[in-house]
MDAnalysis code that builds the backbone (N, CA, C; Angstrom):
import MDAnalysis as mda
import numpy as np

u = mda.Universe.empty(441, n_residues=147, atom_resindex=np.repeat(np.arange(147), 3), trajectory=True)
u.add_TopologyAttr("name", ["N", "CA", "C"] * 147)
u.add_TopologyAttr("resid", np.arange(1, 148))
u.add_TopologyAttr("resname", ["MET", "PRO", "ARG", "THR", "ALA", "ARG", "PRO", "ALA", "ALA", "GLY", "ARG", "PRO", "GLN", "GLY", "ALA", "GLY", "PRO", "SER", "ASP", "GLY", "GLN", "PRO", "ALA", "GLY", "LEU", "ARG", "LEU", "THR", "GLY", "LEU", "GLY", "GLY", "GLY", "LEU", "PHE", "CYS", "ALA", "ALA", "ALA", "MET", "PHE", "VAL", "LEU", "GLY", "LEU", "LEU", "ASP", "GLN", "LEU", "VAL", "PHE", "GLY", "ALA", "SER", "LEU", "THR", "LEU", "TYR", "GLY", "VAL", "LEU", "PHE", "LEU", "PRO", "VAL", "CYS", "VAL", "LEU", "THR", "ALA", "LEU", "TRP", "VAL", "ARG", "GLY", "GLY", "ASP", "VAL", "LEU", "THR", "ALA", "PRO", "VAL", "VAL", "VAL", "PRO", "ILE", "SER", "PHE", "ALA", "ALA", "GLY", "LEU", "PHE", "PRO", "VAL", "ALA", "ASP", "GLY", "GLY", "GLY", "GLY", "LEU", "LEU", "GLY", "ARG", "LEU", "MET", "GLY", "LEU", "VAL", "THR", "GLY", "LEU", "ALA", "THR", "GLN", "ALA", "GLY", "TRP", "LEU", "TYR", "GLY", "GLY", "THR", "LEU", "LEU", "ALA", "GLY", "LEU", "ILE", "VAL", "LEU", "VAL", "ARG", "ARG", "VAL", "LEU", "TRP", "VAL", "ARG", "ALA", "ARG", "ARG", "SER", "ARG", "GLY"])
u.atoms.positions = np.array([
    [0.730, -1.197, -0.010],
    [0.092, -0.042, -0.025],
    [1.041, 1.230, 0.057],
    [0.856, 2.042, -0.990],
    [1.500, 3.098, -0.986],
    [1.305, 4.294, 0.031],
    [2.257, 4.865, 0.596],
    [2.218, 5.896, 1.771],
    [1.825, 7.216, 0.889],
    [1.020, 8.350, 1.486],
    [0.876, 9.471, 0.768],
    [1.824, 10.389, 1.632],
    [1.993, 11.479, 1.263],
    [2.775, 12.530, 1.645],
    [1.878, 13.437, 2.824],
    [2.257, 13.699, 3.893],
    [1.553, 14.306, 4.784],
    [2.228, 15.726, 4.887],
    [1.366, 16.830, 5.151],
    [2.080, 18.193, 5.502],
    [2.765, 18.060, 6.860],
    [3.718, 18.951, 6.835],
    [4.303, 19.237, 8.250],
    [3.318, 19.469, 9.362],
    [3.586, 19.231, 10.321],
    [2.666, 19.541, 11.651],
    [2.424, 21.108, 11.825],
    [1.424, 21.461, 11.959],
    [0.874, 22.711, 12.204],
    [0.747, 23.440, 11.093],
    [0.909, 22.816, 9.771],
    [1.012, 23.593, 8.524],
    [-0.099, 23.007, 7.608],
    [-1.080, 23.696, 7.219],
    [-1.974, 23.051, 6.460],
    [-1.490, 22.733, 4.708],
    [-1.681, 21.797, 4.245],
    [-1.464, 21.431, 3.086],
    [-1.607, 22.404, 2.078],
    [-0.689, 22.820, 1.269],
    [-0.691, 23.961, 0.101],
    [-0.762, 25.265, 0.673],
    [-0.406, 25.322, 2.187],
    [-0.323, 27.010, 2.546],
    [1.251, 27.150, 2.602],
    [1.456, 28.484, 2.407],
    [2.658, 28.653, 2.356],
    [3.003, 29.938, 1.732],
    [4.207, 30.521, 1.474],
    [4.493, 32.142, 1.091],
    [3.585, 32.395, -0.376],
    [3.176, 31.019, -1.031],
    [2.639, 31.316, -2.427],
    [1.265, 31.431, -2.255],
    [0.669, 31.420, -0.901],
    [-1.019, 31.480, -0.873],
    [-1.204, 33.111, -0.735],
    [-0.268, 34.133, -1.227],
    [-0.783, 35.470, -1.074],
    [-0.449, 36.202, 0.151],
    [0.168, 35.287, 0.981],
    [0.503, 35.684, 2.510],
    [2.022, 35.580, 2.763],
    [2.737, 36.523, 3.372],
    [3.963, 36.485, 3.823],
    [4.006, 35.246, 4.737],
    [5.136, 34.376, 4.927],
    [5.252, 33.625, 6.018],
    [5.148, 33.938, 7.385],
    [4.659, 33.480, 8.412],
    [4.616, 33.957, 9.619],
    [3.293, 33.713, 10.252],
    [2.715, 34.559, 10.845],
    [1.493, 34.554, 11.705],
    [0.154, 34.402, 10.630],
    [-0.734, 33.147, 11.147],
    [-1.724, 32.955, 10.320],
    [-2.848, 33.013, 11.162],
    [-3.864, 33.501, 11.013],
    [-5.119, 33.466, 11.653],
    [-6.422, 33.095, 10.865],
    [-7.216, 32.133, 11.510],
    [-8.561, 31.796, 10.837],
    [-9.240, 32.913, 10.824],
    [-10.461, 32.989, 10.222],
    [-11.480, 34.203, 9.913],
    [-11.927, 34.523, 11.462],
    [-12.396, 33.471, 12.340],
    [-12.727, 33.692, 13.681],
    [-11.457, 34.276, 14.665],
    [-10.211, 33.894, 14.266],
    [-9.196, 34.321, 14.951],
    [-8.937, 35.838, 14.683],
    [-8.895, 35.986, 13.346],
    [-8.745, 37.582, 12.737],
    [-9.808, 38.405, 13.586],
    [-11.011, 37.937, 13.593],
    [-11.943, 38.996, 14.163],
    [-11.780, 39.040, 15.669],
    [-11.446, 37.950, 16.365],
    [-11.204, 38.033, 17.780],
    [-9.755, 39.012, 18.035],
    [-8.927, 38.763, 17.114],
    [-7.736, 39.709, 17.446],
    [-8.072, 41.071, 17.174],
    [-8.906, 41.329, 16.142],
    [-9.139, 42.667, 15.796],
    [-10.099, 43.347, 17.015],
    [-11.039, 42.616, 17.303],
    [-12.063, 43.030, 18.459],
    [-11.308, 43.367, 19.881],
    [-10.306, 42.456, 20.095],
    [-9.551, 42.468, 21.316],
    [-8.642, 43.745, 21.186],
    [-7.932, 43.774, 20.119],
    [-7.324, 44.856, 20.071],
    [-7.574, 46.149, 19.866],
    [-8.771, 46.421, 19.409],
    [-9.605, 47.710, 19.457],
    [-10.167, 47.839, 20.770],
    [-10.652, 46.906, 21.355],
    [-11.216, 47.350, 22.674],
    [-9.892, 47.668, 23.803],
    [-8.755, 46.754, 23.472],
    [-7.682, 47.276, 24.355],
    [-7.292, 48.751, 24.248],
    [-7.221, 49.156, 22.896],
    [-6.802, 50.442, 22.221],
    [-7.650, 51.495, 22.766],
    [-9.055, 51.225, 22.839],
    [-9.966, 51.987, 23.384],
    [-10.020, 52.413, 24.802],
    [-9.698, 51.265, 25.678],
    [-9.470, 51.432, 27.129],
    [-8.205, 52.281, 27.524],
    [-6.993, 52.019, 26.612],
    [-5.788, 52.828, 26.620],
    [-6.219, 54.306, 26.459],
    [-6.784, 54.589, 25.159],
    [-7.035, 55.802, 24.672],
    [-8.037, 56.624, 25.876],
    [-9.042, 55.928, 26.513],
    [-9.709, 56.444, 27.410],
    [-8.820, 56.842, 28.744],
    [-7.837, 55.850, 29.042],
    [-7.146, 56.108, 30.358],
    [-6.055, 57.174, 30.291],
    [-5.152, 56.999, 29.161],
    [-4.122, 58.024, 28.878],
    [-4.484, 59.336, 28.325],
    [-5.346, 59.153, 27.209],
    [-5.812, 60.519, 26.509],
    [-6.977, 61.066, 26.692],
    [-7.724, 60.695, 27.567],
    [-9.106, 61.015, 28.091],
    [-10.055, 60.749, 26.929],
    [-10.205, 59.768, 26.265],
    [-11.107, 59.437, 25.008],
    [-10.900, 60.332, 24.098],
    [-9.922, 60.628, 23.299],
    [-9.694, 61.227, 21.901],
    [-10.098, 60.291, 20.788],
    [-11.253, 60.771, 20.256],
    [-11.774, 59.836, 19.254],
    [-10.869, 59.844, 18.103],
    [-10.366, 61.088, 17.858],
    [-9.239, 61.206, 16.528],
    [-8.122, 60.153, 16.984],
    [-7.739, 60.178, 17.862],
    [-6.506, 59.149, 18.206],
    [-7.040, 57.672, 17.962],
    [-8.249, 57.520, 18.448],
    [-8.929, 56.103, 18.194],
    [-8.876, 55.889, 16.832],
    [-9.367, 56.676, 15.861],
    [-9.418, 56.427, 14.642],
    [-8.299, 56.132, 13.828],
    [-7.214, 56.848, 14.192],
    [-5.784, 56.625, 13.879],
    [-5.208, 55.186, 14.236],
    [-5.453, 55.008, 15.419],
    [-4.985, 53.618, 15.802],
    [-5.584, 52.434, 15.252],
    [-6.990, 52.670, 14.842],
    [-7.768, 51.798, 13.878],
    [-7.171, 51.321, 12.639],
    [-6.681, 52.186, 12.063],
    [-5.810, 51.854, 10.724],
    [-4.793, 50.838, 10.745],
    [-3.859, 50.954, 11.574],
    [-2.676, 49.843, 11.713],
    [-3.488, 48.487, 12.110],
    [-4.379, 48.489, 13.004],
    [-5.109, 47.298, 13.390],
    [-5.718, 46.456, 11.955],
    [-6.499, 47.443, 11.140],
    [-7.260, 47.090, 9.876],
    [-5.993, 46.419, 9.043],
    [-4.902, 46.977, 8.908],
    [-3.871, 46.408, 8.000],
    [-3.379, 45.079, 8.392],
    [-2.838, 44.951, 9.998],
    [-2.609, 43.826, 10.417],
    [-3.706, 42.621, 10.354],
    [-4.796, 42.984, 10.584],
    [-5.817, 41.973, 10.548],
    [-6.129, 41.508, 8.926],
    [-6.025, 42.462, 8.262],
    [-6.046, 42.047, 6.842],
    [-4.663, 41.178, 6.273],
    [-3.798, 41.489, 6.884],
    [-2.480, 40.743, 6.557],
    [-2.334, 39.337, 7.151],
    [-2.636, 39.240, 8.424],
    [-2.566, 38.203, 9.030],
    [-3.727, 36.960, 9.143],
    [-4.775, 37.491, 8.522],
    [-5.562, 36.242, 8.199],
    [-5.220, 35.451, 7.013],
    [-5.507, 34.142, 7.351],
    [-4.707, 33.098, 6.225],
    [-5.688, 33.353, 4.780],
    [-4.820, 32.860, 3.767],
    [-5.448, 32.857, 2.410],
    [-6.923, 32.585, 2.338],
    [-7.201, 31.263, 2.843],
    [-8.666, 30.801, 2.387],
    [-9.642, 31.824, 3.350],
    [-9.556, 32.431, 4.515],
    [-10.462, 33.206, 5.103],
    [-10.159, 34.696, 4.931],
    [-9.382, 34.990, 3.635],
    [-9.129, 36.364, 3.879],
    [-10.153, 37.279, 3.881],
    [-11.525, 36.896, 3.164],
    [-12.463, 37.683, 2.712],
    [-13.283, 38.112, 4.188],
    [-12.908, 37.633, 5.229],
    [-13.585, 37.927, 6.354],
    [-13.058, 39.187, 7.070],
    [-11.970, 39.538, 6.628],
    [-11.181, 40.556, 7.449],
    [-12.163, 42.042, 7.052],
    [-12.508, 42.357, 5.993],
    [-13.424, 43.604, 5.740],
    [-14.757, 43.475, 6.577],
    [-15.086, 42.331, 6.942],
    [-16.282, 42.208, 7.764],
    [-16.156, 42.483, 9.099],
    [-15.076, 41.971, 9.807],
    [-14.975, 42.071, 11.106],
    [-14.136, 43.392, 11.561],
    [-13.552, 44.217, 10.764],
    [-12.897, 45.364, 10.901],
    [-14.117, 46.378, 11.477],
    [-15.099, 46.708, 10.800],
    [-16.067, 47.587, 11.310],
    [-16.899, 47.152, 12.550],
    [-17.074, 45.804, 12.737],
    [-17.458, 45.462, 13.861],
    [-16.594, 45.440, 14.944],
    [-15.420, 45.422, 14.867],
    [-14.226, 45.687, 15.964],
    [-14.125, 47.015, 16.017],
    [-14.290, 47.902, 15.164],
    [-14.454, 49.270, 15.482],
    [-15.433, 49.923, 16.463],
    [-16.534, 49.196, 16.272],
    [-17.664, 49.498, 17.237],
    [-17.374, 48.987, 18.492],
    [-16.910, 47.746, 18.545],
    [-16.508, 47.073, 19.915],
    [-15.670, 47.766, 20.706],
    [-14.648, 48.515, 20.054],
    [-13.667, 49.058, 20.936],
    [-13.879, 50.572, 21.274],
    [-14.954, 50.913, 20.370],
    [-15.613, 52.434, 20.864],
    [-16.294, 52.608, 21.981],
    [-16.891, 51.124, 22.706],
    [-17.464, 51.460, 24.009],
    [-16.819, 52.211, 24.864],
    [-15.586, 51.871, 25.402],
    [-14.851, 52.672, 26.449],
    [-14.581, 54.036, 26.073],
    [-14.518, 54.409, 24.648],
    [-14.052, 55.703, 24.160],
    [-15.352, 56.699, 24.104],
    [-16.602, 56.131, 23.827],
    [-17.684, 57.027, 23.744],
    [-18.203, 57.572, 25.054],
    [-18.400, 58.808, 24.727],
    [-19.157, 59.597, 25.877],
    [-20.412, 58.903, 26.262],
    [-20.510, 58.593, 27.637],
    [-21.836, 58.058, 28.077],
    [-22.002, 58.404, 29.424],
    [-22.784, 59.550, 29.624],
    [-23.285, 59.688, 30.943],
    [-24.445, 59.467, 31.158],
    [-25.145, 58.738, 32.153],
    [-26.397, 58.468, 32.327],
    [-26.895, 56.990, 32.173],
    [-26.167, 55.974, 32.389],
    [-26.278, 54.652, 32.217],
    [-26.425, 53.966, 30.753],
    [-26.992, 53.103, 30.580],
    [-27.072, 52.295, 29.417],
    [-27.460, 53.226, 28.223],
    [-28.591, 53.694, 28.149],
    [-28.774, 54.595, 27.022],
    [-28.009, 55.485, 26.858],
    [-27.327, 56.492, 28.049],
    [-26.388, 57.280, 27.488],
    [-25.337, 56.674, 26.866],
    [-24.604, 55.668, 27.302],
    [-23.685, 54.883, 26.762],
    [-23.726, 54.477, 25.226],
    [-24.987, 54.026, 24.892],
    [-25.562, 53.817, 23.596],
    [-25.577, 54.918, 22.877],
    [-26.102, 56.092, 23.321],
    [-26.113, 57.522, 22.545],
    [-24.633, 57.871, 22.309],
    [-23.826, 57.748, 23.105],
    [-22.292, 58.070, 22.915],
    [-21.826, 57.110, 21.702],
    [-22.237, 55.891, 21.889],
    [-21.622, 54.924, 20.990],
    [-22.123, 55.437, 19.490],
    [-23.480, 55.709, 19.390],
    [-24.078, 55.874, 17.988],
    [-23.349, 57.184, 17.434],
    [-23.401, 58.396, 18.241],
    [-22.615, 59.672, 18.089],
    [-21.188, 59.439, 17.647],
    [-20.594, 58.513, 18.418],
    [-18.968, 58.099, 17.978],
    [-19.055, 57.501, 16.597],
    [-19.755, 56.577, 16.260],
    [-19.948, 56.118, 14.935],
    [-20.282, 57.169, 13.743],
    [-20.956, 58.027, 14.274],
    [-21.463, 58.910, 13.268],
    [-20.452, 60.085, 12.940],
    [-19.647, 60.191, 13.934],
    [-18.625, 61.363, 13.807],
    [-17.456, 60.860, 13.476],
    [-16.981, 59.744, 13.500],
    [-15.848, 58.903, 13.313],
    [-15.964, 57.905, 12.141],
    [-17.109, 58.302, 11.188],
    [-17.283, 57.347, 10.014],
    [-16.298, 57.551, 9.061],
    [-15.630, 58.493, 8.986],
    [-14.526, 58.586, 8.083],
    [-13.175, 57.659, 8.328],
    [-13.067, 57.607, 9.488],
    [-11.845, 56.610, 9.985],
    [-12.608, 55.088, 9.824],
    [-13.802, 54.991, 10.124],
    [-14.308, 53.666, 10.017],
    [-14.302, 53.073, 8.453],
    [-14.626, 53.902, 7.685],
    [-14.941, 53.713, 6.299],
    [-13.288, 53.521, 5.432],
    [-12.414, 54.449, 6.196],
    [-11.081, 54.331, 5.694],
    [-10.389, 53.109, 6.106],
    [-10.608, 52.733, 7.088],
    [-9.916, 51.376, 7.660],
    [-10.554, 50.445, 6.885],
    [-11.799, 50.445, 6.814],
    [-12.270, 49.378, 6.066],
    [-12.013, 49.108, 4.691],
    [-11.888, 50.224, 3.937],
    [-11.315, 50.144, 2.524],
    [-9.985, 49.594, 2.543],
    [-9.255, 50.264, 3.442],
    [-7.739, 49.826, 3.491],
    [-7.665, 48.308, 3.698],
    [-8.454, 47.792, 4.506],
    [-8.507, 46.369, 4.547],
    [-8.822, 45.628, 3.433],
    [-10.261, 45.987, 2.865],
    [-10.747, 45.602, 1.636],
    [-9.723, 45.728, 0.516],
    [-8.878, 46.398, 0.178],
    [-7.892, 46.734, -0.684],
    [-6.693, 45.658, -0.635],
    [-6.235, 45.531, 0.481],
    [-5.236, 44.424, 0.906],
    [-5.856, 43.062, 0.526],
    [-7.064, 42.839, 1.216],
    [-7.743, 41.368, 1.003],
    [-7.927, 41.271, -0.655],
    [-8.332, 42.270, -1.286],
    [-8.471, 41.893, -2.590],
    [-7.010, 41.542, -3.433],
    [-6.082, 42.171, -3.016],
    [-4.713, 42.017, -3.605],
    [-4.387, 40.479, -3.072],
    [-4.651, 40.242, -1.923],
    [-4.105, 38.789, -1.380],
    [-4.817, 37.724, -2.086],
    [-6.275, 37.969, -2.063],
    [-7.003, 37.032, -2.768],
    [-6.726, 36.637, -4.201],
    [-6.525, 37.615, -4.853],
    [-6.052, 37.207, -6.336],
    [-4.745, 36.585, -6.414],
    [-3.683, 37.038, -5.370],
    [-2.365, 36.215, -5.485],
    [-2.623, 35.018, -5.024],
    [-3.687, 34.510, -4.117],
    [-4.075, 33.217, -3.590],
    [-4.778, 32.607, -4.660],
    [-5.605, 33.051, -5.367],
    [-6.368, 32.404, -6.415],
    [-5.256, 31.903, -7.470],
    [-4.537, 33.235, -7.903],
    [-3.328, 32.704, -8.920],
    [-2.259, 31.478, -8.782],
    [-1.881, 31.537, -7.125],
    [-1.065, 30.471, -6.908],
    [-1.869, 29.196, -6.864],
    [-3.113, 29.056, -6.477],
    [-3.856, 27.952, -6.424],
    [-3.941, 27.228, -8.041],
    [-4.356, 28.333, -8.874],
    [-4.535, 27.873, -10.268],
    [-3.024, 27.151, -11.005],
    [-1.923, 28.074, -10.433],
    [-0.462, 27.335, -11.140],
    [-0.248, 26.075, -10.489],
    [-0.814, 25.715, -9.315],
    [-0.507, 24.452, -8.738],
    [-1.139, 23.362, -9.156],
    [-2.369, 23.858, -9.924],
    [-3.063, 22.938, -10.629],
    [-4.315, 22.167, -9.974],
])
């Protein structure tokens, strides 16, 4: 009975630098979403504690998180990055949003923050989407060339 080649431990078959992603950290779609949400929540907390809830700083910090999320998600799950990025923006906005007066005040602050910071939200999502499109094209080409 012939033996078939097995992929190296911890490395899925067919994954590598030719899958449109540099070698290194690879996250599943869920892992990318959890990373992005956790990073934005921690950055929101730090922004609140250190800078007194600067929404502009929060938006600026959102951009590198978008880039990292789009780069670290593995090739097969790369299309999830532009979906999780805006959700993570909202999740991290909770500590930064103005909110006096209980739950309704916090929700109003969140909605106001989303409305006033829509430029950062759209910019980061567009940035992640462009990176994802390039990676997806490279991934599809690599799969076709392998046959």
